[in-house]
PDB file as gemmi writes it, atoms N, CA and C in Angstrom:
CRYST1    1.000    1.000    1.000  90.00  90.00  90.00 P 1                      
ATOM      1  N   MET A   1     -11.681   8.309  -6.148  1.00  0.00           N  
ATOM      2  CA  MET A   1     -11.208   7.073  -5.577  1.00  0.00           C  
ATOM      3  C   MET A   1      -9.391   6.383  -6.394  1.00  0.00           C  
ATOM      4  N   ARG A   2      -8.792   6.022  -5.554  1.00  0.00           N  
ATOM      5  CA  ARG A   2      -8.040   5.402  -6.277  1.00  0.00           C  
ATOM      6  C   ARG A   2      -7.539   4.207  -5.649  1.00  0.00           C  
ATOM      7  N   GLN A   3      -6.884   3.206  -6.416  1.00  0.00           N  
ATOM      8  CA  GLN A   3      -6.836   1.903  -5.624  1.00  0.00           C  
ATOM      9  C   GLN A   3      -5.258   1.682  -6.620  1.00  0.00           C  
ATOM     10  N   ALA A   4      -5.244   0.602  -5.720  1.00  0.00           N  
ATOM     11  CA  ALA A   4      -3.789  -0.336  -5.778  1.00  0.00           C  
ATOM     12  C   ALA A   4      -3.732  -1.844  -5.689  1.00  0.00           C  
ATOM     13  N   THR A   5      -3.256  -2.115  -6.196  1.00  0.00           N  
ATOM     14  CA  THR A   5      -2.951  -4.103  -6.029  1.00  0.00           C  
ATOM     15  C   THR A   5      -1.840  -3.837  -5.301  1.00  0.00           C  
ATOM     16  N   VAL A   6      -2.181  -4.903  -4.196  1.00  0.00           N  
ATOM     17  CA  VAL A   6      -0.811  -4.984  -3.177  1.00  0.00           C  
ATOM     18  C   VAL A   6      -0.304  -6.168  -3.129  1.00  0.00           C  
ATOM     19  N   LEU A   7       0.919  -6.804  -3.431  1.00  0.00           N  
ATOM     20  CA  LEU A   7       1.705  -7.736  -3.802  1.00  0.00           C  
ATOM     21  C   LEU A   7       2.807  -8.573  -3.103  1.00  0.00           C  
ATOM     22  N   PHE A   8       2.401  -9.120  -2.760  1.00  0.00           N  
ATOM     23  CA  PHE A   8       3.276  -9.816  -1.536  1.00  0.00           C  
ATOM     24  C   PHE A   8       4.151 -10.888  -2.493  1.00  0.00           C  
ATOM     25  N   LYS A   9       5.592 -11.115  -2.935  1.00  0.00           N  
ATOM     26  CA  LYS A   9       6.300 -11.887  -3.463  1.00  0.00           C  
ATOM     27  C   LYS A   9       6.242 -11.919  -4.893  1.00  0.00           C  
ATOM     28  N   GLY A  10       5.482 -11.005  -5.739  1.00  0.00           N  
ATOM     29  CA  GLY A  10       4.883 -11.130  -6.878  1.00  0.00           C  
ATOM     30  C   GLY A  10       3.393 -11.339  -6.777  1.00  0.00           C  
ATOM     31  N   GLU A  11       3.020 -11.842  -5.592  1.00  0.00           N  
ATOM     32  CA  GLU A  11       1.726 -12.739  -5.886  1.00  0.00           C  
ATOM     33  C   GLU A  11       0.333 -11.539  -5.529  1.00  0.00           C  
ATOM     34  N   GLU A  12      -0.863 -11.476  -5.997  1.00  0.00           N  
ATOM     35  CA  GLU A  12      -1.832 -10.232  -5.634  1.00  0.00           C  
ATOM     36  C   GLU A  12      -2.144 -10.766  -3.539  1.00  0.00           C  
ATOM     37  N   ALA A  13      -1.845 -10.110  -2.984  1.00  0.00           N  
ATOM     38  CA  ALA A  13      -2.376 -10.142  -1.797  1.00  0.00           C  
ATOM     39  C   ALA A  13      -3.729  -9.777  -1.481  1.00  0.00           C  
ATOM     40  N   GLY A  14      -3.757  -8.106  -1.746  1.00  0.00           N  
ATOM     41  CA  GLY A  14      -4.913  -7.526  -1.646  1.00  0.00           C  
ATOM     42  C   GLY A  14      -4.894  -6.368  -2.506  1.00  0.00           C  
ATOM     43  N   THR A  15      -5.982  -5.523  -2.012  1.00  0.00           N  
ATOM     44  CA  THR A  15      -6.271  -4.178  -2.386  1.00  0.00           C  
ATOM     45  C   THR A  15      -6.325  -3.120  -1.576  1.00  0.00           C  
ATOM     46  N   LEU A  16      -5.271  -1.925  -1.697  1.00  0.00           N  
ATOM     47  CA  LEU A  16      -5.480  -0.897  -1.200  1.00  0.00           C  
ATOM     48  C   LEU A  16      -6.325   0.166  -2.069  1.00  0.00           C  
ATOM     49  N   THR A  17      -7.255   1.102  -1.359  1.00  0.00           N  
ATOM     50  CA  THR A  17      -7.981   1.832  -1.943  1.00  0.00           C  
ATOM     51  C   THR A  17      -8.006   3.161  -1.008  1.00  0.00           C  
ATOM     52  N   GLN A  18      -7.761   4.317  -1.617  1.00  0.00           N  
ATOM     53  CA  GLN A  18      -7.876   5.554  -1.034  1.00  0.00           C  
ATOM     54  C   GLN A  18      -9.587   6.145  -1.688  1.00  0.00           C  
ATOM     55  N   GLN A  19     -10.585   6.214  -0.658  1.00  0.00           N  
ATOM     56  CA  GLN A  19     -11.712   6.910  -0.859  1.00  0.00           C  
ATOM     57  C   GLN A  19     -11.890   8.249  -1.107  1.00  0.00           C  
ATOM     58  N   ASP A  20     -12.946   9.012  -1.747  1.00  0.00           N  
ATOM     59  CA  ASP A  20     -12.902  10.264  -2.162  1.00  0.00           C  
ATOM     60  C   ASP A  20     -12.620  11.089  -1.050  1.00  0.00           C  
ATOM     61  N   ASP A  21     -12.981  10.622   0.168  1.00  0.00           N  
ATOM     62  CA  ASP A  21     -13.049  11.327   0.935  1.00  0.00           C  
ATOM     63  C   ASP A  21     -11.805  11.413   1.799  1.00  0.00           C  
ATOM     64  N   GLY A  22     -10.757  10.449   1.215  1.00  0.00           N  
ATOM     65  CA  GLY A  22      -9.755  10.874   1.642  1.00  0.00           C  
ATOM     66  C   GLY A  22      -9.124   9.462   2.703  1.00  0.00           C  
ATOM     67  N   SER A  23      -9.973   8.597   3.231  1.00  0.00           N  
ATOM     68  CA  SER A  23     -10.009   7.826   3.818  1.00  0.00           C  
ATOM     69  C   SER A  23      -9.225   6.210   3.255  1.00  0.00           C  
ATOM     70  N   PHE A  24      -9.022   5.424   4.241  1.00  0.00           N  
ATOM     71  CA  PHE A  24      -8.409   4.301   3.430  1.00  0.00           C  
ATOM     72  C   PHE A  24      -8.954   3.206   3.200  1.00  0.00           C  
ATOM     73  N   LEU A  25      -9.035   1.887   2.669  1.00  0.00           N  
ATOM     74  CA  LEU A  25      -9.523   0.614   2.910  1.00  0.00           C  
ATOM     75  C   LEU A  25      -8.318  -0.133   2.318  1.00  0.00           C  
ATOM     76  N   PHE A  26      -8.085  -1.136   3.188  1.00  0.00           N  
ATOM     77  CA  PHE A  26      -7.268  -2.463   2.798  1.00  0.00           C  
ATOM     78  C   PHE A  26      -8.022  -3.681   2.536  1.00  0.00           C  
ATOM     79  N   GLN A  27      -8.072  -4.750   1.831  1.00  0.00           N  
ATOM     80  CA  GLN A  27      -8.974  -5.910   1.648  1.00  0.00           C  
ATOM     81  C   GLN A  27      -7.974  -6.659   0.995  1.00  0.00           C  
ATOM     82  N   TYR A  28      -7.845  -7.513   1.830  1.00  0.00           N  
ATOM     83  CA  TYR A  28      -7.148  -9.121   1.179  1.00  0.00           C  
ATOM     84  C   TYR A  28      -8.008  -9.683   0.360  1.00  0.00           C  
ATOM     85  N   ALA A  29      -7.512 -10.462  -0.804  1.00  0.00           N  
ATOM     86  CA  ALA A  29      -7.931 -11.103  -1.704  1.00  0.00           C  
ATOM     87  C   ALA A  29      -8.485 -12.263  -0.997  1.00  0.00           C  
ATOM     88  N   PRO A  30      -9.818 -12.838  -1.759  1.00  0.00           N  
ATOM     89  CA  PRO A  30     -10.101 -14.004  -0.922  1.00  0.00           C  
ATOM     90  C   PRO A  30      -9.132 -15.134  -1.298  1.00  0.00           C  
ATOM     91  N   SER A  31      -8.352 -14.976  -2.226  1.00  0.00           N  
ATOM     92  CA  SER A  31      -7.836 -16.230  -2.310  1.00  0.00           C  
ATOM     93  C   SER A  31      -6.363 -16.431  -1.422  1.00  0.00           C  
ATOM     94  N   TRP A  32      -6.278 -15.564  -1.039  1.00  0.00           N  
ATOM     95  CA  TRP A  32      -4.986 -15.215   0.037  1.00  0.00           C  
ATOM     96  C   TRP A  32      -5.234 -15.284   1.067  1.00  0.00           C  
ATOM     97  N   VAL A  33      -6.605 -14.928   1.528  1.00  0.00           N  
ATOM     98  CA  VAL A  33      -6.985 -15.057   3.021  1.00  0.00           C  
ATOM     99  C   VAL A  33      -7.083 -16.509   3.461  1.00  0.00           C  
ATOM    100  N   ASP A  34      -7.819 -17.570   2.093  1.00  0.00           N  
ATOM    101  CA  ASP A  34      -8.357 -19.062   2.302  1.00  0.00           C  
ATOM    102  C   ASP A  34      -6.830 -19.740   2.067  1.00  0.00           C  
ATOM    103  N   ASP A  35      -5.842 -19.506   2.116  1.00  0.00           N  
ATOM    104  CA  ASP A  35      -4.602 -19.966   1.403  1.00  0.00           C  
ATOM    105  C   ASP A  35      -4.287 -20.392   2.976  1.00  0.00           C  
ATOM    106  N   ARG A  36      -3.906 -20.902   4.057  1.00  0.00           N  
ATOM    107  CA  ARG A  36      -3.110 -21.070   5.203  1.00  0.00           C  
ATOM    108  C   ARG A  36      -1.845 -20.881   4.701  1.00  0.00           C  
ATOM    109  N   SER A  37      -1.176 -21.282   3.970  1.00  0.00           N  
ATOM    110  CA  SER A  37       0.065 -21.315   3.424  1.00  0.00           C  
ATOM    111  C   SER A  37       0.681 -19.441   3.434  1.00  0.00           C  
ATOM    112  N   LYS A  38      -0.333 -18.581   3.311  1.00  0.00           N  
ATOM    113  CA  LYS A  38       0.082 -17.291   2.726  1.00  0.00           C  
ATOM    114  C   LYS A  38       0.088 -16.764   4.226  1.00  0.00           C  
ATOM    115  N   PRO A  39       1.499 -15.985   4.423  1.00  0.00           N  
ATOM    116  CA  PRO A  39       1.447 -14.856   5.673  1.00  0.00           C  
ATOM    117  C   PRO A  39       0.341 -13.766   5.358  1.00  0.00           C  
ATOM    118  N   ALA A  40      -0.291 -12.890   6.699  1.00  0.00           N  
ATOM    119  CA  ALA A  40      -0.022 -11.493   6.233  1.00  0.00           C  
ATOM    120  C   ALA A  40       0.593 -10.966   5.970  1.00  0.00           C  
ATOM    121  N   ILE A  41       0.213  -9.717   5.464  1.00  0.00           N  
ATOM    122  CA  ILE A  41       1.776  -8.717   4.929  1.00  0.00           C  
ATOM    123  C   ILE A  41       2.382  -7.947   5.539  1.00  0.00           C  
ATOM    124  N   SER A  42       1.428  -7.971   6.778  1.00  0.00           N  
ATOM    125  CA  SER A  42       1.912  -6.999   8.149  1.00  0.00           C  
ATOM    126  C   SER A  42       1.659  -7.778   9.885  1.00  0.00           C  
ATOM    127  N   LEU A  43       2.055  -7.599  10.805  1.00  0.00           N  
ATOM    128  CA  LEU A  43       1.109  -8.110  12.129  1.00  0.00           C  
ATOM    129  C   LEU A  43       0.397  -6.913  12.348  1.00  0.00           C  
ATOM    130  N   THR A  44       0.599  -5.899  11.665  1.00  0.00           N  
ATOM    131  CA  THR A  44      -0.514  -4.810  12.120  1.00  0.00           C  
ATOM    132  C   THR A  44      -2.271  -4.679  11.288  1.00  0.00           C  
ATOM    133  N   LEU A  45      -2.009  -6.040  10.342  1.00  0.00           N  
ATOM    134  CA  LEU A  45      -2.882  -6.301   9.302  1.00  0.00           C  
ATOM    135  C   LEU A  45      -3.454  -7.596   9.077  1.00  0.00           C  
ATOM    136  N   PRO A  46      -3.735  -8.532  10.435  1.00  0.00           N  
ATOM    137  CA  PRO A  46      -3.763  -9.608  10.567  1.00  0.00           C  
ATOM    138  C   PRO A  46      -4.678  -9.922   9.230  1.00  0.00           C  
ATOM    139  N   LYS A  47      -4.546 -11.505   8.758  1.00  0.00           N  
ATOM    140  CA  LYS A  47      -5.425 -12.081   7.601  1.00  0.00           C  
ATOM    141  C   LYS A  47      -6.601 -12.007   8.169  1.00  0.00           C  
ATOM    142  N   THR A  48      -7.748 -11.682   7.496  1.00  0.00           N  
ATOM    143  CA  THR A  48      -9.275 -11.783   7.776  1.00  0.00           C  
ATOM    144  C   THR A  48      -9.815 -11.219   6.240  1.00  0.00           C  
ATOM    145  N   LYS A  49     -11.144 -12.017   6.628  1.00  0.00           N  
ATOM    146  CA  LYS A  49     -11.928 -11.514   4.768  1.00  0.00           C  
ATOM    147  C   LYS A  49     -12.382 -10.204   5.031  1.00  0.00           C  
ATOM    148  N   LEU A  50     -12.763  -9.784   6.577  1.00  0.00           N  
ATOM    149  CA  LEU A  50     -13.031  -7.725   6.714  1.00  0.00           C  
ATOM    150  C   LEU A  50     -12.155  -7.034   6.169  1.00  0.00           C  
ATOM    151  N   SER A  51     -12.785  -6.192   5.654  1.00  0.00           N  
ATOM    152  CA  SER A  51     -11.709  -5.157   5.342  1.00  0.00           C  
ATOM    153  C   SER A  51     -11.425  -4.083   6.251  1.00  0.00           C  
ATOM    154  N   TYR A  52     -10.037  -3.308   6.512  1.00  0.00           N  
ATOM    155  CA  TYR A  52      -9.480  -2.481   7.446  1.00  0.00           C  
ATOM    156  C   TYR A  52     -10.169  -1.042   6.960  1.00  0.00           C  
ATOM    157  N   HIS A  53     -10.281  -0.281   7.831  1.00  0.00           N  
ATOM    158  CA  HIS A  53     -10.465   1.116   7.640  1.00  0.00           C  
ATOM    159  C   HIS A  53     -10.098   1.766   8.378  1.00  0.00           C  
ATOM    160  N   SER A  54      -9.676   3.207   7.484  1.00  0.00           N  
ATOM    161  CA  SER A  54      -8.500   3.749   8.353  1.00  0.00           C  
ATOM    162  C   SER A  54      -8.967   5.228   7.270  1.00  0.00           C  
ATOM    163  N   THR A  55      -8.704   6.544   8.345  1.00  0.00           N  
ATOM    164  CA  THR A  55      -9.027   7.862   8.135  1.00  0.00           C  
ATOM    165  C   THR A  55      -7.593   8.222   7.424  1.00  0.00           C  
ATOM    166  N   PHE A  56      -6.389   7.727   7.786  1.00  0.00           N  
ATOM    167  CA  PHE A  56      -5.046   7.776   7.430  1.00  0.00           C  
ATOM    168  C   PHE A  56      -4.118   6.640   6.864  1.00  0.00           C  
ATOM    169  N   LEU A  57      -3.154   7.183   5.957  1.00  0.00           N  
ATOM    170  CA  LEU A  57      -2.786   5.663   5.373  1.00  0.00           C  
ATOM    171  C   LEU A  57      -2.579   4.802   6.687  1.00  0.00           C  
ATOM    172  N   PHE A  58      -2.436   3.840   6.117  1.00  0.00           N  
ATOM    173  CA  PHE A  58      -1.863   2.352   7.157  1.00  0.00           C  
ATOM    174  C   PHE A  58      -0.673   2.786   7.599  1.00  0.00           C  
ATOM    175  N   PRO A  59      -0.059   2.690   8.771  1.00  0.00           N  
ATOM    176  CA  PRO A  59       1.403   2.720   9.280  1.00  0.00           C  
ATOM    177  C   PRO A  59       2.570   1.914   8.309  1.00  0.00           C  
ATOM    178  N   PHE A  60       1.887   0.743   8.102  1.00  0.00           N  
ATOM    179  CA  PHE A  60       2.609  -0.289   7.357  1.00  0.00           C  
ATOM    180  C   PHE A  60       3.179   0.115   5.615  1.00  0.00           C  
ATOM    181  N   PHE A  61       1.853   1.047   5.290  1.00  0.00           N  
ATOM    182  CA  PHE A  61       2.186   1.358   3.963  1.00  0.00           C  
ATOM    183  C   PHE A  61       2.842   2.819   3.895  1.00  0.00           C  
ATOM    184  N   TYR A  62       2.374   3.607   4.993  1.00  0.00           N  
ATOM    185  CA  TYR A  62       3.109   4.674   5.389  1.00  0.00           C  
ATOM    186  C   TYR A  62       5.236   4.644   5.423  1.00  0.00           C  
ATOM    187  N   ASN A  63       4.796   3.506   6.056  1.00  0.00           N  
ATOM    188  CA  ASN A  63       6.823   3.297   6.221  1.00  0.00           C  
ATOM    189  C   ASN A  63       7.318   2.706   4.667  1.00  0.00           C  
ATOM    190  N   LEU A  64       6.954   2.440   3.815  1.00  0.00           N  
ATOM    191  CA  LEU A  64       7.227   2.144   2.463  1.00  0.00           C  
ATOM    192  C   LEU A  64       8.077   3.589   1.810  1.00  0.00           C  
ATOM    193  N   LEU A  65       7.227   4.641   2.747  1.00  0.00           N  
ATOM    194  CA  LEU A  65       7.362   5.789   1.796  1.00  0.00           C  
ATOM    195  C   LEU A  65       9.017   6.271   2.135  1.00  0.00           C  
ATOM    196  N   PRO A  66       9.725   7.117   0.972  1.00  0.00           N  
ATOM    197  CA  PRO A  66      11.273   7.470   0.665  1.00  0.00           C  
ATOM    198  C   PRO A  66      10.929   8.889   2.327  1.00  0.00           C  
ATOM    199  N   GLU A  67      11.854   9.336   2.952  1.00  0.00           N  
ATOM    200  CA  GLU A  67      11.775  10.125   4.278  1.00  0.00           C  
ATOM    201  C   GLU A  67      12.710  11.110   3.740  1.00  0.00           C  
ATOM    202  N   GLY A  68      12.700  12.412   4.068  1.00  0.00           N  
ATOM    203  CA  GLY A  68      13.589  13.597   3.981  1.00  0.00           C  
ATOM    204  C   GLY A  68      13.923  13.923   2.849  1.00  0.00           C  
ATOM    205  N   SER A  69      15.365  14.091   2.701  1.00  0.00           N  
ATOM    206  CA  SER A  69      15.228  14.579   1.088  1.00  0.00           C  
ATOM    207  C   SER A  69      15.204  13.884   0.036  1.00  0.00           C  
ATOM    208  N   ASN A  70      15.025  12.396   0.331  1.00  0.00           N  
ATOM    209  CA  ASN A  70      14.520  11.801  -0.782  1.00  0.00           C  
ATOM    210  C   ASN A  70      13.423  11.947  -1.181  1.00  0.00           C  
ATOM    211  N   ARG A  71      12.587  11.708  -0.334  1.00  0.00           N  
ATOM    212  CA  ARG A  71      11.206  12.211  -0.194  1.00  0.00           C  
ATOM    213  C   ARG A  71      10.887  13.632  -1.363  1.00  0.00           C  
ATOM    214  N   GLN A  72      11.785  14.422  -1.189  1.00  0.00           N  
ATOM    215  CA  GLN A  72      11.593  15.769  -1.654  1.00  0.00           C  
ATOM    216  C   GLN A  72      12.332  15.461  -3.311  1.00  0.00           C  
ATOM    217  N   VAL A  73      13.083  15.069  -3.076  1.00  0.00           N  
ATOM    218  CA  VAL A  73      13.479  15.019  -4.745  1.00  0.00           C  
ATOM    219  C   VAL A  73      12.750  13.699  -5.526  1.00  0.00           C  
ATOM    220  N   VAL A  74      12.067  13.130  -4.923  1.00  0.00           N  
ATOM    221  CA  VAL A  74      11.189  11.831  -5.694  1.00  0.00           C  
ATOM    222  C   VAL A  74      10.011  12.719  -6.011  1.00  0.00           C  
ATOM    223  N   CYS A  75       9.444  13.467  -5.178  1.00  0.00           N  
ATOM    224  CA  CYS A  75       8.192  14.384  -5.419  1.00  0.00           C  
ATOM    225  C   CYS A  75       8.212  15.189  -6.640  1.00  0.00           C  
ATOM    226  N   HIS A  76       9.353  15.898  -6.350  1.00  0.00           N  
ATOM    227  CA  HIS A  76       9.929  16.744  -7.276  1.00  0.00           C  
ATOM    228  C   HIS A  76      10.217  16.567  -8.667  1.00  0.00           C  
ATOM    229  N   LEU A  77      10.576  15.319  -8.932  1.00  0.00           N  
ATOM    230  CA  LEU A  77      11.158  14.469 -10.300  1.00  0.00           C  
ATOM    231  C   LEU A  77       9.846  14.047 -10.822  1.00  0.00           C  
ATOM    232  N   ASN A  78       8.644  13.192 -10.002  1.00  0.00           N  
ATOM    233  CA  ASN A  78       7.666  12.692 -10.392  1.00  0.00           C  
ATOM    234  C   ASN A  78       6.406  13.530 -10.204  1.00  0.00           C  
ATOM    235  N   ARG A  79       6.261  15.058  -9.673  1.00  0.00           N  
ATOM    236  CA  ARG A  79       5.615  15.772  -9.878  1.00  0.00           C  
ATOM    237  C   ARG A  79       4.441  15.222  -8.917  1.00  0.00           C  
ATOM    238  N   VAL A  80       4.807  14.871  -7.676  1.00  0.00           N  
ATOM    239  CA  VAL A  80       3.939  14.419  -6.731  1.00  0.00           C  
ATOM    240  C   VAL A  80       4.069  15.502  -5.452  1.00  0.00           C  
ATOM    241  N   ASP A  81       2.844  15.942  -4.876  1.00  0.00           N  
ATOM    242  CA  ASP A  81       2.392  16.563  -3.952  1.00  0.00           C  
ATOM    243  C   ASP A  81       3.511  15.740  -2.691  1.00  0.00           C  
ATOM    244  N   GLN A  82       3.943  16.407  -1.722  1.00  0.00           N  
ATOM    245  CA  GLN A  82       4.341  15.508  -0.912  1.00  0.00           C  
ATOM    246  C   GLN A  82       3.645  15.128   0.501  1.00  0.00           C  
ATOM    247  N   ASP A  83       2.747  16.009   0.632  1.00  0.00           N  
ATOM    248  CA  ASP A  83       1.255  14.962   1.166  1.00  0.00           C  
ATOM    249  C   ASP A  83      -0.028  14.645   0.730  1.00  0.00           C  
ATOM    250  N   ASP A  84       0.564  13.993  -0.754  1.00  0.00           N  
ATOM    251  CA  ASP A  84      -0.269  12.778  -1.294  1.00  0.00           C  
ATOM    252  C   ASP A  84       0.362  11.475  -1.093  1.00  0.00           C  
ATOM    253  N   TYR A  85       0.284  10.974   0.465  1.00  0.00           N  
ATOM    254  CA  TYR A  85       1.215  10.103   0.500  1.00  0.00           C  
ATOM    255  C   TYR A  85       0.637   8.749  -0.273  1.00  0.00           C  
ATOM    256  N   PHE A  86      -0.648   8.690  -0.784  1.00  0.00           N  
ATOM    257  CA  PHE A  86      -1.090   7.607  -1.755  1.00  0.00           C  
ATOM    258  C   PHE A  86      -0.299   7.748  -2.839  1.00  0.00           C  
ATOM    259  N   GLY A  87      -0.282   8.715  -3.929  1.00  0.00           N  
ATOM    260  CA  GLY A  87       0.002   8.979  -4.710  1.00  0.00           C  
ATOM    261  C   GLY A  87       1.734   8.722  -4.602  1.00  0.00           C  
ATOM    262  N   LEU A  88       2.384   9.017  -3.943  1.00  0.00           N  
ATOM    263  CA  LEU A  88       4.249   8.789  -3.415  1.00  0.00           C  
ATOM    264  C   LEU A  88       4.236   7.118  -3.514  1.00  0.00           C  
ATOM    265  N   LEU A  89       3.013   6.528  -2.807  1.00  0.00           N  
ATOM    266  CA  LEU A  89       3.452   5.171  -2.477  1.00  0.00           C  
ATOM    267  C   LEU A  89       3.167   4.454  -4.045  1.00  0.00           C  
ATOM    268  N   LEU A  90       2.268   5.135  -4.704  1.00  0.00           N  
ATOM    269  CA  LEU A  90       2.040   4.266  -6.189  1.00  0.00           C  
ATOM    270  C   LEU A  90       3.163   4.571  -6.898  1.00  0.00           C  
ATOM    271  N   THR A  91       3.997   5.551  -6.343  1.00  0.00           N  
ATOM    272  CA  THR A  91       4.989   6.540  -7.015  1.00  0.00           C  
ATOM    273  C   THR A  91       6.809   5.333  -7.186  1.00  0.00           C  
ATOM    274  N   THR A  92       6.291   5.012  -5.918  1.00  0.00           N  
ATOM    275  CA  THR A  92       7.914   4.723  -5.110  1.00  0.00           C  
ATOM    276  C   THR A  92       7.736   3.260  -4.823  1.00  0.00           C  
ATOM    277  N   ALA A  93       6.679   2.702  -4.752  1.00  0.00           N  
ATOM    278  CA  ALA A  93       6.395   1.396  -4.386  1.00  0.00           C  
ATOM    279  C   ALA A  93       6.030   0.063  -5.152  1.00  0.00           C  
ATOM    280  N   ALA A  94       6.021   0.382  -6.606  1.00  0.00           N  
ATOM    281  CA  ALA A  94       5.726  -0.584  -7.290  1.00  0.00           C  
ATOM    282  C   ALA A  94       7.152  -1.112  -8.075  1.00  0.00           C  
ATOM    283  N   ASN A  95       8.209  -1.109  -7.625  1.00  0.00           N  
ATOM    284  CA  ASN A  95       9.311  -1.452  -7.980  1.00  0.00           C  
ATOM    285  C   ASN A  95      10.350  -1.352  -6.909  1.00  0.00           C  
ATOM    286  N   ASP A  96      10.709  -0.142  -5.990  1.00  0.00           N  
ATOM    287  CA  ASP A  96      11.454  -0.377  -4.802  1.00  0.00           C  
ATOM    288  C   ASP A  96      11.058  -0.212  -3.711  1.00  0.00           C  
ATOM    289  N   THR A  97      10.887  -1.701  -3.162  1.00  0.00           N  
ATOM    290  CA  THR A  97      10.762  -1.370  -1.599  1.00  0.00           C  
ATOM    291  C   THR A  97      11.748  -2.323  -1.060  1.00  0.00           C  
ATOM    292  N   ILE A  98      11.884  -2.201   0.152  1.00  0.00           N  
ATOM    293  CA  ILE A  98      12.693  -3.438   1.337  1.00  0.00           C  
ATOM    294  C   ILE A  98      11.606  -3.974   1.530  1.00  0.00           C  
ATOM    295  N   GLY A  99      11.792  -5.443   1.557  1.00  0.00           N  
ATOM    296  CA  GLY A  99      10.814  -6.627   1.711  1.00  0.00           C  
ATOM    297  C   GLY A  99      10.233  -7.089   0.570  1.00  0.00           C  
ATOM    298  N   ALA A 100       9.217  -7.568   0.864  1.00  0.00           N  
ATOM    299  CA  ALA A 100       8.343  -8.774   0.310  1.00  0.00           C  
ATOM    300  C   ALA A 100       7.192  -7.881  -0.675  1.00  0.00           C  
ATOM    301  N   VAL A 101       7.019  -6.414  -0.109  1.00  0.00           N  
ATOM    302  CA  VAL A 101       5.464  -6.093  -0.542  1.00  0.00           C  
ATOM    303  C   VAL A 101       6.212  -5.193  -1.919  1.00  0.00           C  
ATOM    304  N   THR A 102       4.993  -5.404  -2.511  1.00  0.00           N  
ATOM    305  CA  THR A 102       4.905  -3.839  -3.802  1.00  0.00           C  
ATOM    306  C   THR A 102       3.718  -3.753  -4.066  1.00  0.00           C  
ATOM    307  N   VAL A 103       3.091  -2.620  -4.192  1.00  0.00           N  
ATOM    308  CA  VAL A 103       2.209  -1.389  -4.637  1.00  0.00           C  
ATOM    309  C   VAL A 103       1.728  -1.360  -5.743  1.00  0.00           C  
ATOM    310  N   ARG A 104       1.165  -1.722  -6.745  1.00  0.00           N  
ATOM    311  CA  ARG A 104       0.955  -1.328  -8.019  1.00  0.00           C  
ATOM    312  C   ARG A 104      -0.712  -0.784  -8.305  1.00  0.00           C  
ATOM    313  N   LYS A 105      -0.602   0.301  -9.136  1.00  0.00           N  
ATOM    314  CA  LYS A 105      -1.552   1.038  -9.489  1.00  0.00           C  
ATOM    315  C   LYS A 105      -2.397   0.104 -10.294  1.00  0.00           C  
ATOM    316  N   ILE A 106      -3.855   0.539  -9.721  1.00  0.00           N  
ATOM    317  CA  ILE A 106      -4.585  -0.982 -10.753  1.00  0.00           C  
ATOM    318  C   ILE A 106      -5.031   0.458 -12.111  1.00  0.00           C  
TER     319      ILE A 106                                                      
END                                                                             
């Protein structure tokens, strides 16, 4: 199992987990859900106290990954398998993302 903290503008919004079977969970932090002024991180992941489950990396997080030759270079330099989307997300989305969301390894 691997986990990451999902930050929105530097504040903890939730936790993304890759289970041992390769499936994924996303759970909003209770404080994020309870604060009405805090937005959902994505239209596809509305705020809820329930966790989201998926057999593949949620499209919102997948779209934070580099593509094409950029992906090849990042994977080669960081020794990450190109099919390890969660590992690639942890490598690239901690600092270098477009938008307000970053993802940091726990």
